[in-house]
C-alpha positions as CSV (number, residue, x, y, z in Angstrom):
1,M,-1.6,1.6,-19.7
2,A,-1.1,1.4,-15.9
3,F,2.4,0.3,-15.3
4,P,3.1,-1.7,-12.1
5,Q,4.7,0.3,-9.3
6,P,7.8,-2.0,-8.9
7,F,8.6,-1.4,-12.6
8,L,8.2,2.4,-12.2
9,D,10.4,2.3,-9.1
10,A,13.1,0.5,-11.1
11,L,12.7,2.9,-14.0
12,T,13.3,6.1,-11.9
13,E,16.2,4.4,-10.1
14,R,17.9,3.5,-13.3
15,N,17.3,6.9,-14.8
16,P,18.8,9.5,-12.3
17,I,17.2,12.8,-13.1
18,D,20.5,14.7,-13.1
19,E,21.8,12.3,-15.8
20,V,18.7,12.5,-17.9
21,V,18.4,16.3,-17.7
22,G,22.2,16.6,-18.2
23,Q,21.8,15.2,-21.7
24,Y,19.7,18.3,-22.7
25,V,20.9,21.0,-20.3
26,S,24.3,22.2,-19.2
27,L,24.1,22.0,-15.4
28,T,26.2,23.7,-12.7
29,R,26.2,22.6,-9.1
30,R,25.1,25.1,-6.4
31,G,25.0,23.4,-3.0
32,S,22.9,20.3,-3.2
33,N,21.1,21.3,-6.4
34,L,22.1,21.8,-10.0
35,F,21.2,24.8,-12.2
36,G,21.0,25.6,-15.9
37,L,19.2,27.5,-18.6
38,C,15.6,26.2,-18.9
39,P,15.0,24.2,-22.1
40,F,11.3,25.1,-22.1
41,H,11.5,28.8,-22.4
42,S,14.1,31.5,-23.5
43,E,16.2,33.0,-20.7
44,K,19.6,34.5,-20.1
45,T,20.0,33.8,-16.3
46,P,19.7,30.1,-15.2
47,S,16.5,29.6,-13.3
48,F,16.1,25.9,-14.0
49,S,17.0,23.7,-11.0
50,V,17.4,20.0,-10.5
51,A,17.4,18.3,-7.1
52,P,19.0,14.9,-7.5
53,D,18.3,13.7,-4.0
54,K,14.6,14.4,-4.5
55,G,14.5,13.2,-8.1
56,I,12.7,16.4,-9.3
57,Y,13.3,19.5,-11.4
58,Y,11.7,22.9,-11.3
59,C,12.0,26.1,-13.3
60,F,11.5,29.4,-11.4
61,G,10.8,31.2,-14.7
62,C,8.1,29.1,-16.4
63,H,7.2,27.1,-13.3
64,K,7.4,23.7,-15.0
65,G,8.5,20.9,-12.8
66,G,8.1,17.2,-11.9
67,G,10.1,14.0,-12.0
68,V,12.2,12.3,-14.7
69,I,9.1,11.0,-16.5
70,N,7.5,14.5,-16.7
71,F,10.8,15.9,-17.9
72,T,11.0,13.3,-20.7
73,M,7.4,14.0,-21.7
74,E,8.1,17.7,-22.0
75,I,11.5,17.6,-23.7
76,E,10.6,14.8,-26.2
77,N,7.0,15.8,-26.6
78,L,5.8,12.3,-25.7
79,D,2.7,11.1,-23.9
80,Y,3.1,9.2,-20.6
81,P,3.3,5.6,-21.9
82,D,5.8,6.6,-24.6
83,A,7.9,8.5,-22.1
84,V,8.1,5.4,-19.9
85,R,9.1,3.3,-22.9
86,F,11.7,5.9,-23.9
87,L,13.3,5.8,-20.4
88,A,13.0,2.0,-20.2
89,K,15.0,1.7,-23.5
90,R,17.6,4.1,-22.1
91,A,18.0,2.0,-19.0
92,G,17.9,-1.3,-20.7
93,L,14.6,-2.3,-19.0
94,E,11.9,-4.4,-20.6
95,V,8.5,-2.7,-20.6
96,P,5.9,-5.2,-19.2
97,D,2.8,-5.8,-21.2
98,D,-0.2,-7.4,-19.6
99,R,1.1,-10.9,-19.8
100,E,4.6,-10.0,-18.6
101,Y,3.0,-8.0,-15.8
102,A,1.0,-11.0,-14.6
103,S,4.0,-13.3,-14.6
104,T,6.8,-11.0,-13.6
105,Y,5.5,-7.9,-11.7
106,K,2.2,-8.9,-10.1
107,K,3.8,-10.7,-7.2
108,Q,6.3,-7.9,-6.7
109,E,3.5,-5.4,-6.7
110,R,1.6,-7.3,-4.1
111,L,4.7,-7.6,-1.9
112,W,5.3,-3.9,-2.4
113,A,1.8,-3.0,-1.3
114,L,2.0,-5.3,1.7
115,C,5.3,-3.7,2.8
116,K,3.8,-0.2,2.3
117,D,0.7,-1.1,4.4
118,A,2.9,-2.6,7.2
119,A,5.2,0.4,7.2
120,R,2.3,2.8,7.4
121,F,0.7,0.9,10.3
122,F,3.9,0.7,12.4
123,H,4.7,4.4,11.7
124,T,1.2,5.3,13.0
125,Q,1.8,3.1,16.0
126,L,5.0,5.1,16.8
127,L,3.0,8.3,16.7
128,A,0.1,6.9,18.8
129,P,0.1,6.8,22.6
130,C,1.5,3.2,22.7
131,G,4.7,4.5,21.1
132,E,5.5,6.9,23.9
133,E,8.6,5.0,25.1
134,A,9.8,4.5,21.6
135,R,9.5,8.2,20.9
136,Q,11.4,9.0,24.0
137,Y,14.2,6.7,22.8
138,I,14.2,8.4,19.4
139,T,14.5,11.8,21.2
140,K,17.5,10.5,23.1
141,R,19.1,9.5,19.8
142,A,18.6,13.1,18.6
143,L,16.6,12.1,15.6
144,S,14.4,14.9,14.2
145,R,10.7,14.5,13.4
146,S,11.5,15.0,9.7
147,T,14.0,12.2,9.8
148,V,11.5,9.9,11.5
149,T,9.0,10.7,8.8
150,R,11.4,10.5,5.9
151,F,12.7,7.0,6.8
152,G,9.3,5.8,8.0
153,L,10.4,4.7,11.4
154,G,7.8,2.7,13.3
155,F,7.0,0.9,16.5
156,A,5.8,-2.7,17.0
157,S,4.2,-3.7,20.2
158,S,4.1,-7.4,21.3
159,A,1.0,-8.9,19.6
160,I,-0.6,-11.8,21.3
161,R,-1.3,-14.9,19.2
162,N,-4.9,-15.8,19.8
163,D,-7.8,-17.5,17.9
164,F,-8.3,-14.4,15.7
165,L,-4.8,-14.3,14.5
166,N,-4.5,-18.0,14.1
167,D,-7.7,-18.0,12.0
168,L,-6.3,-15.1,9.9
169,F,-3.1,-17.1,9.1
170,E,-5.1,-20.2,8.3
171,R,-7.4,-18.2,6.1
172,S,-4.4,-16.9,4.1
173,K,-3.1,-20.4,3.6
174,T,-6.2,-21.3,1.7
175,A,-5.4,-18.8,-1.1
176,M,-5.3,-20.4,-4.6
177,P,-5.1,-18.9,-8.1
178,Y,-8.0,-19.0,-10.5
179,A,-8.6,-18.1,-14.2
180,E,-11.7,-16.5,-15.8
181,A,-11.4,-19.0,-18.7
182,P,-9.9,-22.5,-19.2
183,S,-6.2,-22.2,-19.8
184,G,-3.1,-24.3,-18.9
185,D,-3.7,-26.2,-15.6
186,F,-6.9,-24.2,-14.9
187,Q,-9.4,-26.6,-16.5
188,T,-11.7,-27.4,-13.5
189,P,-14.9,-25.3,-13.2
190,F,-15.5,-23.8,-9.8
191,M,-18.3,-21.5,-8.7
192,I,-17.8,-18.3,-6.6
193,G,-21.4,-17.5,-5.9
194,S,-23.0,-17.3,-9.3
195,R,-19.6,-16.6,-11.0
196,K,-17.9,-19.5,-12.8
197,V,-14.1,-19.6,-12.7
198,Y,-11.5,-22.3,-13.4
199,I,-8.9,-23.8,-11.0
200,S,-6.5,-26.7,-11.3
201,A,-7.6,-30.3,-10.4
202,A,-5.2,-30.4,-7.5
203,N,-6.7,-27.2,-6.1
204,K,-10.2,-28.5,-6.6
205,E,-9.3,-31.3,-4.1
206,K,-8.0,-28.7,-1.7
207,A,-11.2,-26.6,-2.1
208,D,-13.3,-29.7,-1.3
209,G,-11.2,-30.1,1.9
210,Y,-11.8,-26.5,2.9
211,F,-15.5,-27.0,2.4
212,S,-15.5,-30.1,4.6
213,E,-13.7,-28.0,7.3
214,G,-16.5,-25.5,7.3
215,R,-14.8,-22.9,5.1
216,T,-17.7,-22.8,2.7
217,V,-17.6,-19.2,1.5
218,P,-15.0,-18.6,-1.3
219,L,-14.0,-14.9,-1.8
220,R,-12.0,-13.4,-4.6
221,T,-9.0,-11.1,-4.1
222,A,-7.6,-8.4,-6.3
223,D,-4.6,-10.6,-7.4
224,E,-7.0,-13.3,-8.9
225,H,-6.9,-15.7,-6.0
226,I,-9.7,-17.4,-4.0
227,V,-9.7,-17.4,-0.2
228,F,-12.0,-19.7,1.8
229,V,-13.7,-18.4,4.9
230,T,-16.4,-19.6,7.2
231,P,-19.9,-18.1,7.1
232,K,-19.1,-16.3,10.4
233,N,-15.9,-15.0,8.9
234,N,-17.8,-13.7,5.9
235,E,-20.4,-11.9,8.1
236,D,-17.6,-10.2,10.1
237,I,-15.8,-9.2,6.9
238,Q,-18.9,-7.8,5.2
239,R,-19.9,-5.9,8.4
240,A,-16.5,-4.4,8.8
241,R,-16.4,-3.3,5.1
242,T,-19.8,-1.7,5.4
243,N,-18.7,0.2,8.5
244,C,-15.3,1.2,7.0
245,M,-14.5,4.8,8.0
246,G,-11.5,5.1,5.6
247,C,-9.0,5.6,8.4
248,I,-6.1,4.4,6.2
249,S,-6.0,5.4,2.5
250,H,-5.3,2.4,0.2
251,C,-5.9,-0.1,3.1
252,M,-5.8,-3.6,1.6
253,F,-8.9,-4.6,3.6
254,S,-11.2,-2.0,2.0
255,S,-11.3,-0.2,-1.4
256,W,-11.3,3.3,0.1
257,S,-8.7,5.8,-1.2
258,Q,-8.1,9.3,-0.1
259,S,-6.9,10.5,-3.5
260,A,-8.4,8.3,-6.2
261,P,-11.5,9.4,-8.2
262,G,-14.6,8.5,-6.3
263,N,-12.5,7.7,-3.2
264,T,-12.0,4.1,-4.4
265,T,-9.0,2.1,-5.5
266,G,-11.2,0.2,-7.9
267,K,-9.8,-3.0,-6.5
268,I,-11.5,-5.9,-4.7
269,P,-10.9,-5.6,-1.0
270,D,-8.7,-8.5,0.3
271,P,-10.3,-10.9,2.8
272,R,-6.9,-11.9,4.1
273,Y,-6.7,-8.5,5.9
274,F,-8.8,-7.0,8.7
275,C,-10.0,-3.6,10.0
276,I,-7.4,-2.4,12.5
277,Q,-9.6,0.3,14.0
278,E,-12.6,-2.0,14.5
279,K,-10.5,-4.6,16.2
280,L,-8.9,-2.2,18.6
281,Y,-12.3,-0.7,19.3
282,R,-13.9,-4.1,20.0
283,I,-11.1,-5.2,22.3
284,A,-11.6,-2.0,24.3
285,H,-15.3,-2.6,24.8
286,G,-15.5,-6.1,26.2
287,Y,-15.7,-8.3,23.1
288,P,-14.2,-11.8,23.5
289,V,-10.4,-11.3,23.6
290,E,-9.8,-14.5,21.7
291,Q,-11.6,-13.1,18.6
292,E,-10.0,-9.6,18.5
293,L,-6.6,-8.0,17.9
294,M,-4.7,-7.6,21.2
295,F,-1.5,-5.9,22.2
296,A,0.3,-6.3,25.4
297,G,3.6,-5.4,27.1
298,S,4.9,-2.3,28.9
299,N,3.8,0.0,26.1
300,A,0.2,-1.3,25.8
301,V,-2.6,1.2,25.7
302,R,-5.7,0.9,27.8
303,F,-8.2,1.7,25.1
304,A,-11.2,1.2,27.4
305,S,-10.2,4.0,29.7
306,D,-9.2,6.3,26.8
307,P,-11.8,9.2,26.4
308,F,-11.2,8.9,22.7
309,F,-13.0,5.4,22.7
310,K,-14.9,5.6,26.0
311,D,-18.6,5.0,26.5
312,G,-19.1,3.6,23.0
313,Q,-17.8,6.7,21.2
314,L,-16.5,6.0,17.7
315,P,-14.4,8.9,16.4
316,T,-14.8,10.6,13.1
317,V,-12.3,9.9,10.3
318,K,-10.7,13.3,10.9
319,E,-10.5,12.8,14.7
320,F,-9.0,9.4,14.2
321,I,-6.4,10.5,11.7
322,D,-5.5,13.6,13.8
323,R,-5.1,11.3,16.8
324,L,-2.8,8.9,14.9
325,L,-0.7,11.7,13.6
326,T,-0.2,13.5,16.9
327,G,-0.4,10.7,19.4
328,D,-2.4,13.0,21.8
C-alpha cells in the first residue's frame, strides 16, 4: 500500500529515531550523535550510531542503516506496511485506508506537492542569474551555501499579471470533483471524451456555463477533478507536454520523474499548471507578451540576449539543470 506523504511525515515526526532505537539499544551520546552496540550483529565495541537531527541510523560494522521505518522493519522483522502500522500504533496515529486517504489526506497531499513545487521553483530562481542581488544579500548575511540548500531559501521576482496568468487562474476556478461510478451527490453522467464519469447536478449546471463561455474541453487531473479549458488552451497544453524536456523532476505539469521506474510518476499531468521553461523561452523570442510568463523589476533577466537561449537554441536537459544549479 502506498501511504500518503503527509501521513508518513507525521509518522516520522511522532516517532523520533533516538526514542525508537533507545527502546532496543542502550545509547550513549558522543557529540551530536548517539552510539551503542549494534542489535543486528554481535560486537563488543559500539559501532552503531544514531543521528537524531538527521533521523537516521548506521552501523559501521554490518553497514545497515536507514530511517525509523527501516529500523523497525529490521528489528521487528516486519515488512514495510506492517512497520508503518507498528509505528502508527506507537504514536497513536490512525493508519489511512483508501477511503480515509481520499477524505483526510488527499487534500493535504496535494497541498504538500504544491508547496514542494513552489519551493523548488523559487530555490532555482535564487540560483539563476535573476537571483544575483538576492545571493549578494545572502552573502552579506554570512549564510553558507549548505544553509541555503538545507532550508530551501528562494527568490521571487515581480511577476506581471497578464492575460496568460489571468486565464491560468480562471482555469483553476473551473475545477470540480467527479466519480467513476454513481455515488452520493455524484449522480449526473458527464462525458470526458469517450469516458463517462459522474458529477453533481449543481456542477453540471456550472459545466454547461463553462461550455457556453468557450471552455469546451474537459481535462482530468490526478486528484479526480475536471478542469475546463478552451480548444486553444488544450492545443498549447498538449504541445508543451509533447515537448517536455523533464527540466524539473515531479513537475506537476508533466508526468516525468528523474527517479521513478520508467521516468514517470504514473500520474495524470495537471492542466492547472504550465511549463516554466517553455514560457520563459517563448517570452525571450518574441511571442506575444500577454500570452507568456513575464518577470520584471531590477532583477529581471534579458533572456533574448542570453547566449543560453539566443538564436533559437533550446538547451539540453543537462545544460538547463546545470545552469539552474550554478546560475552561470
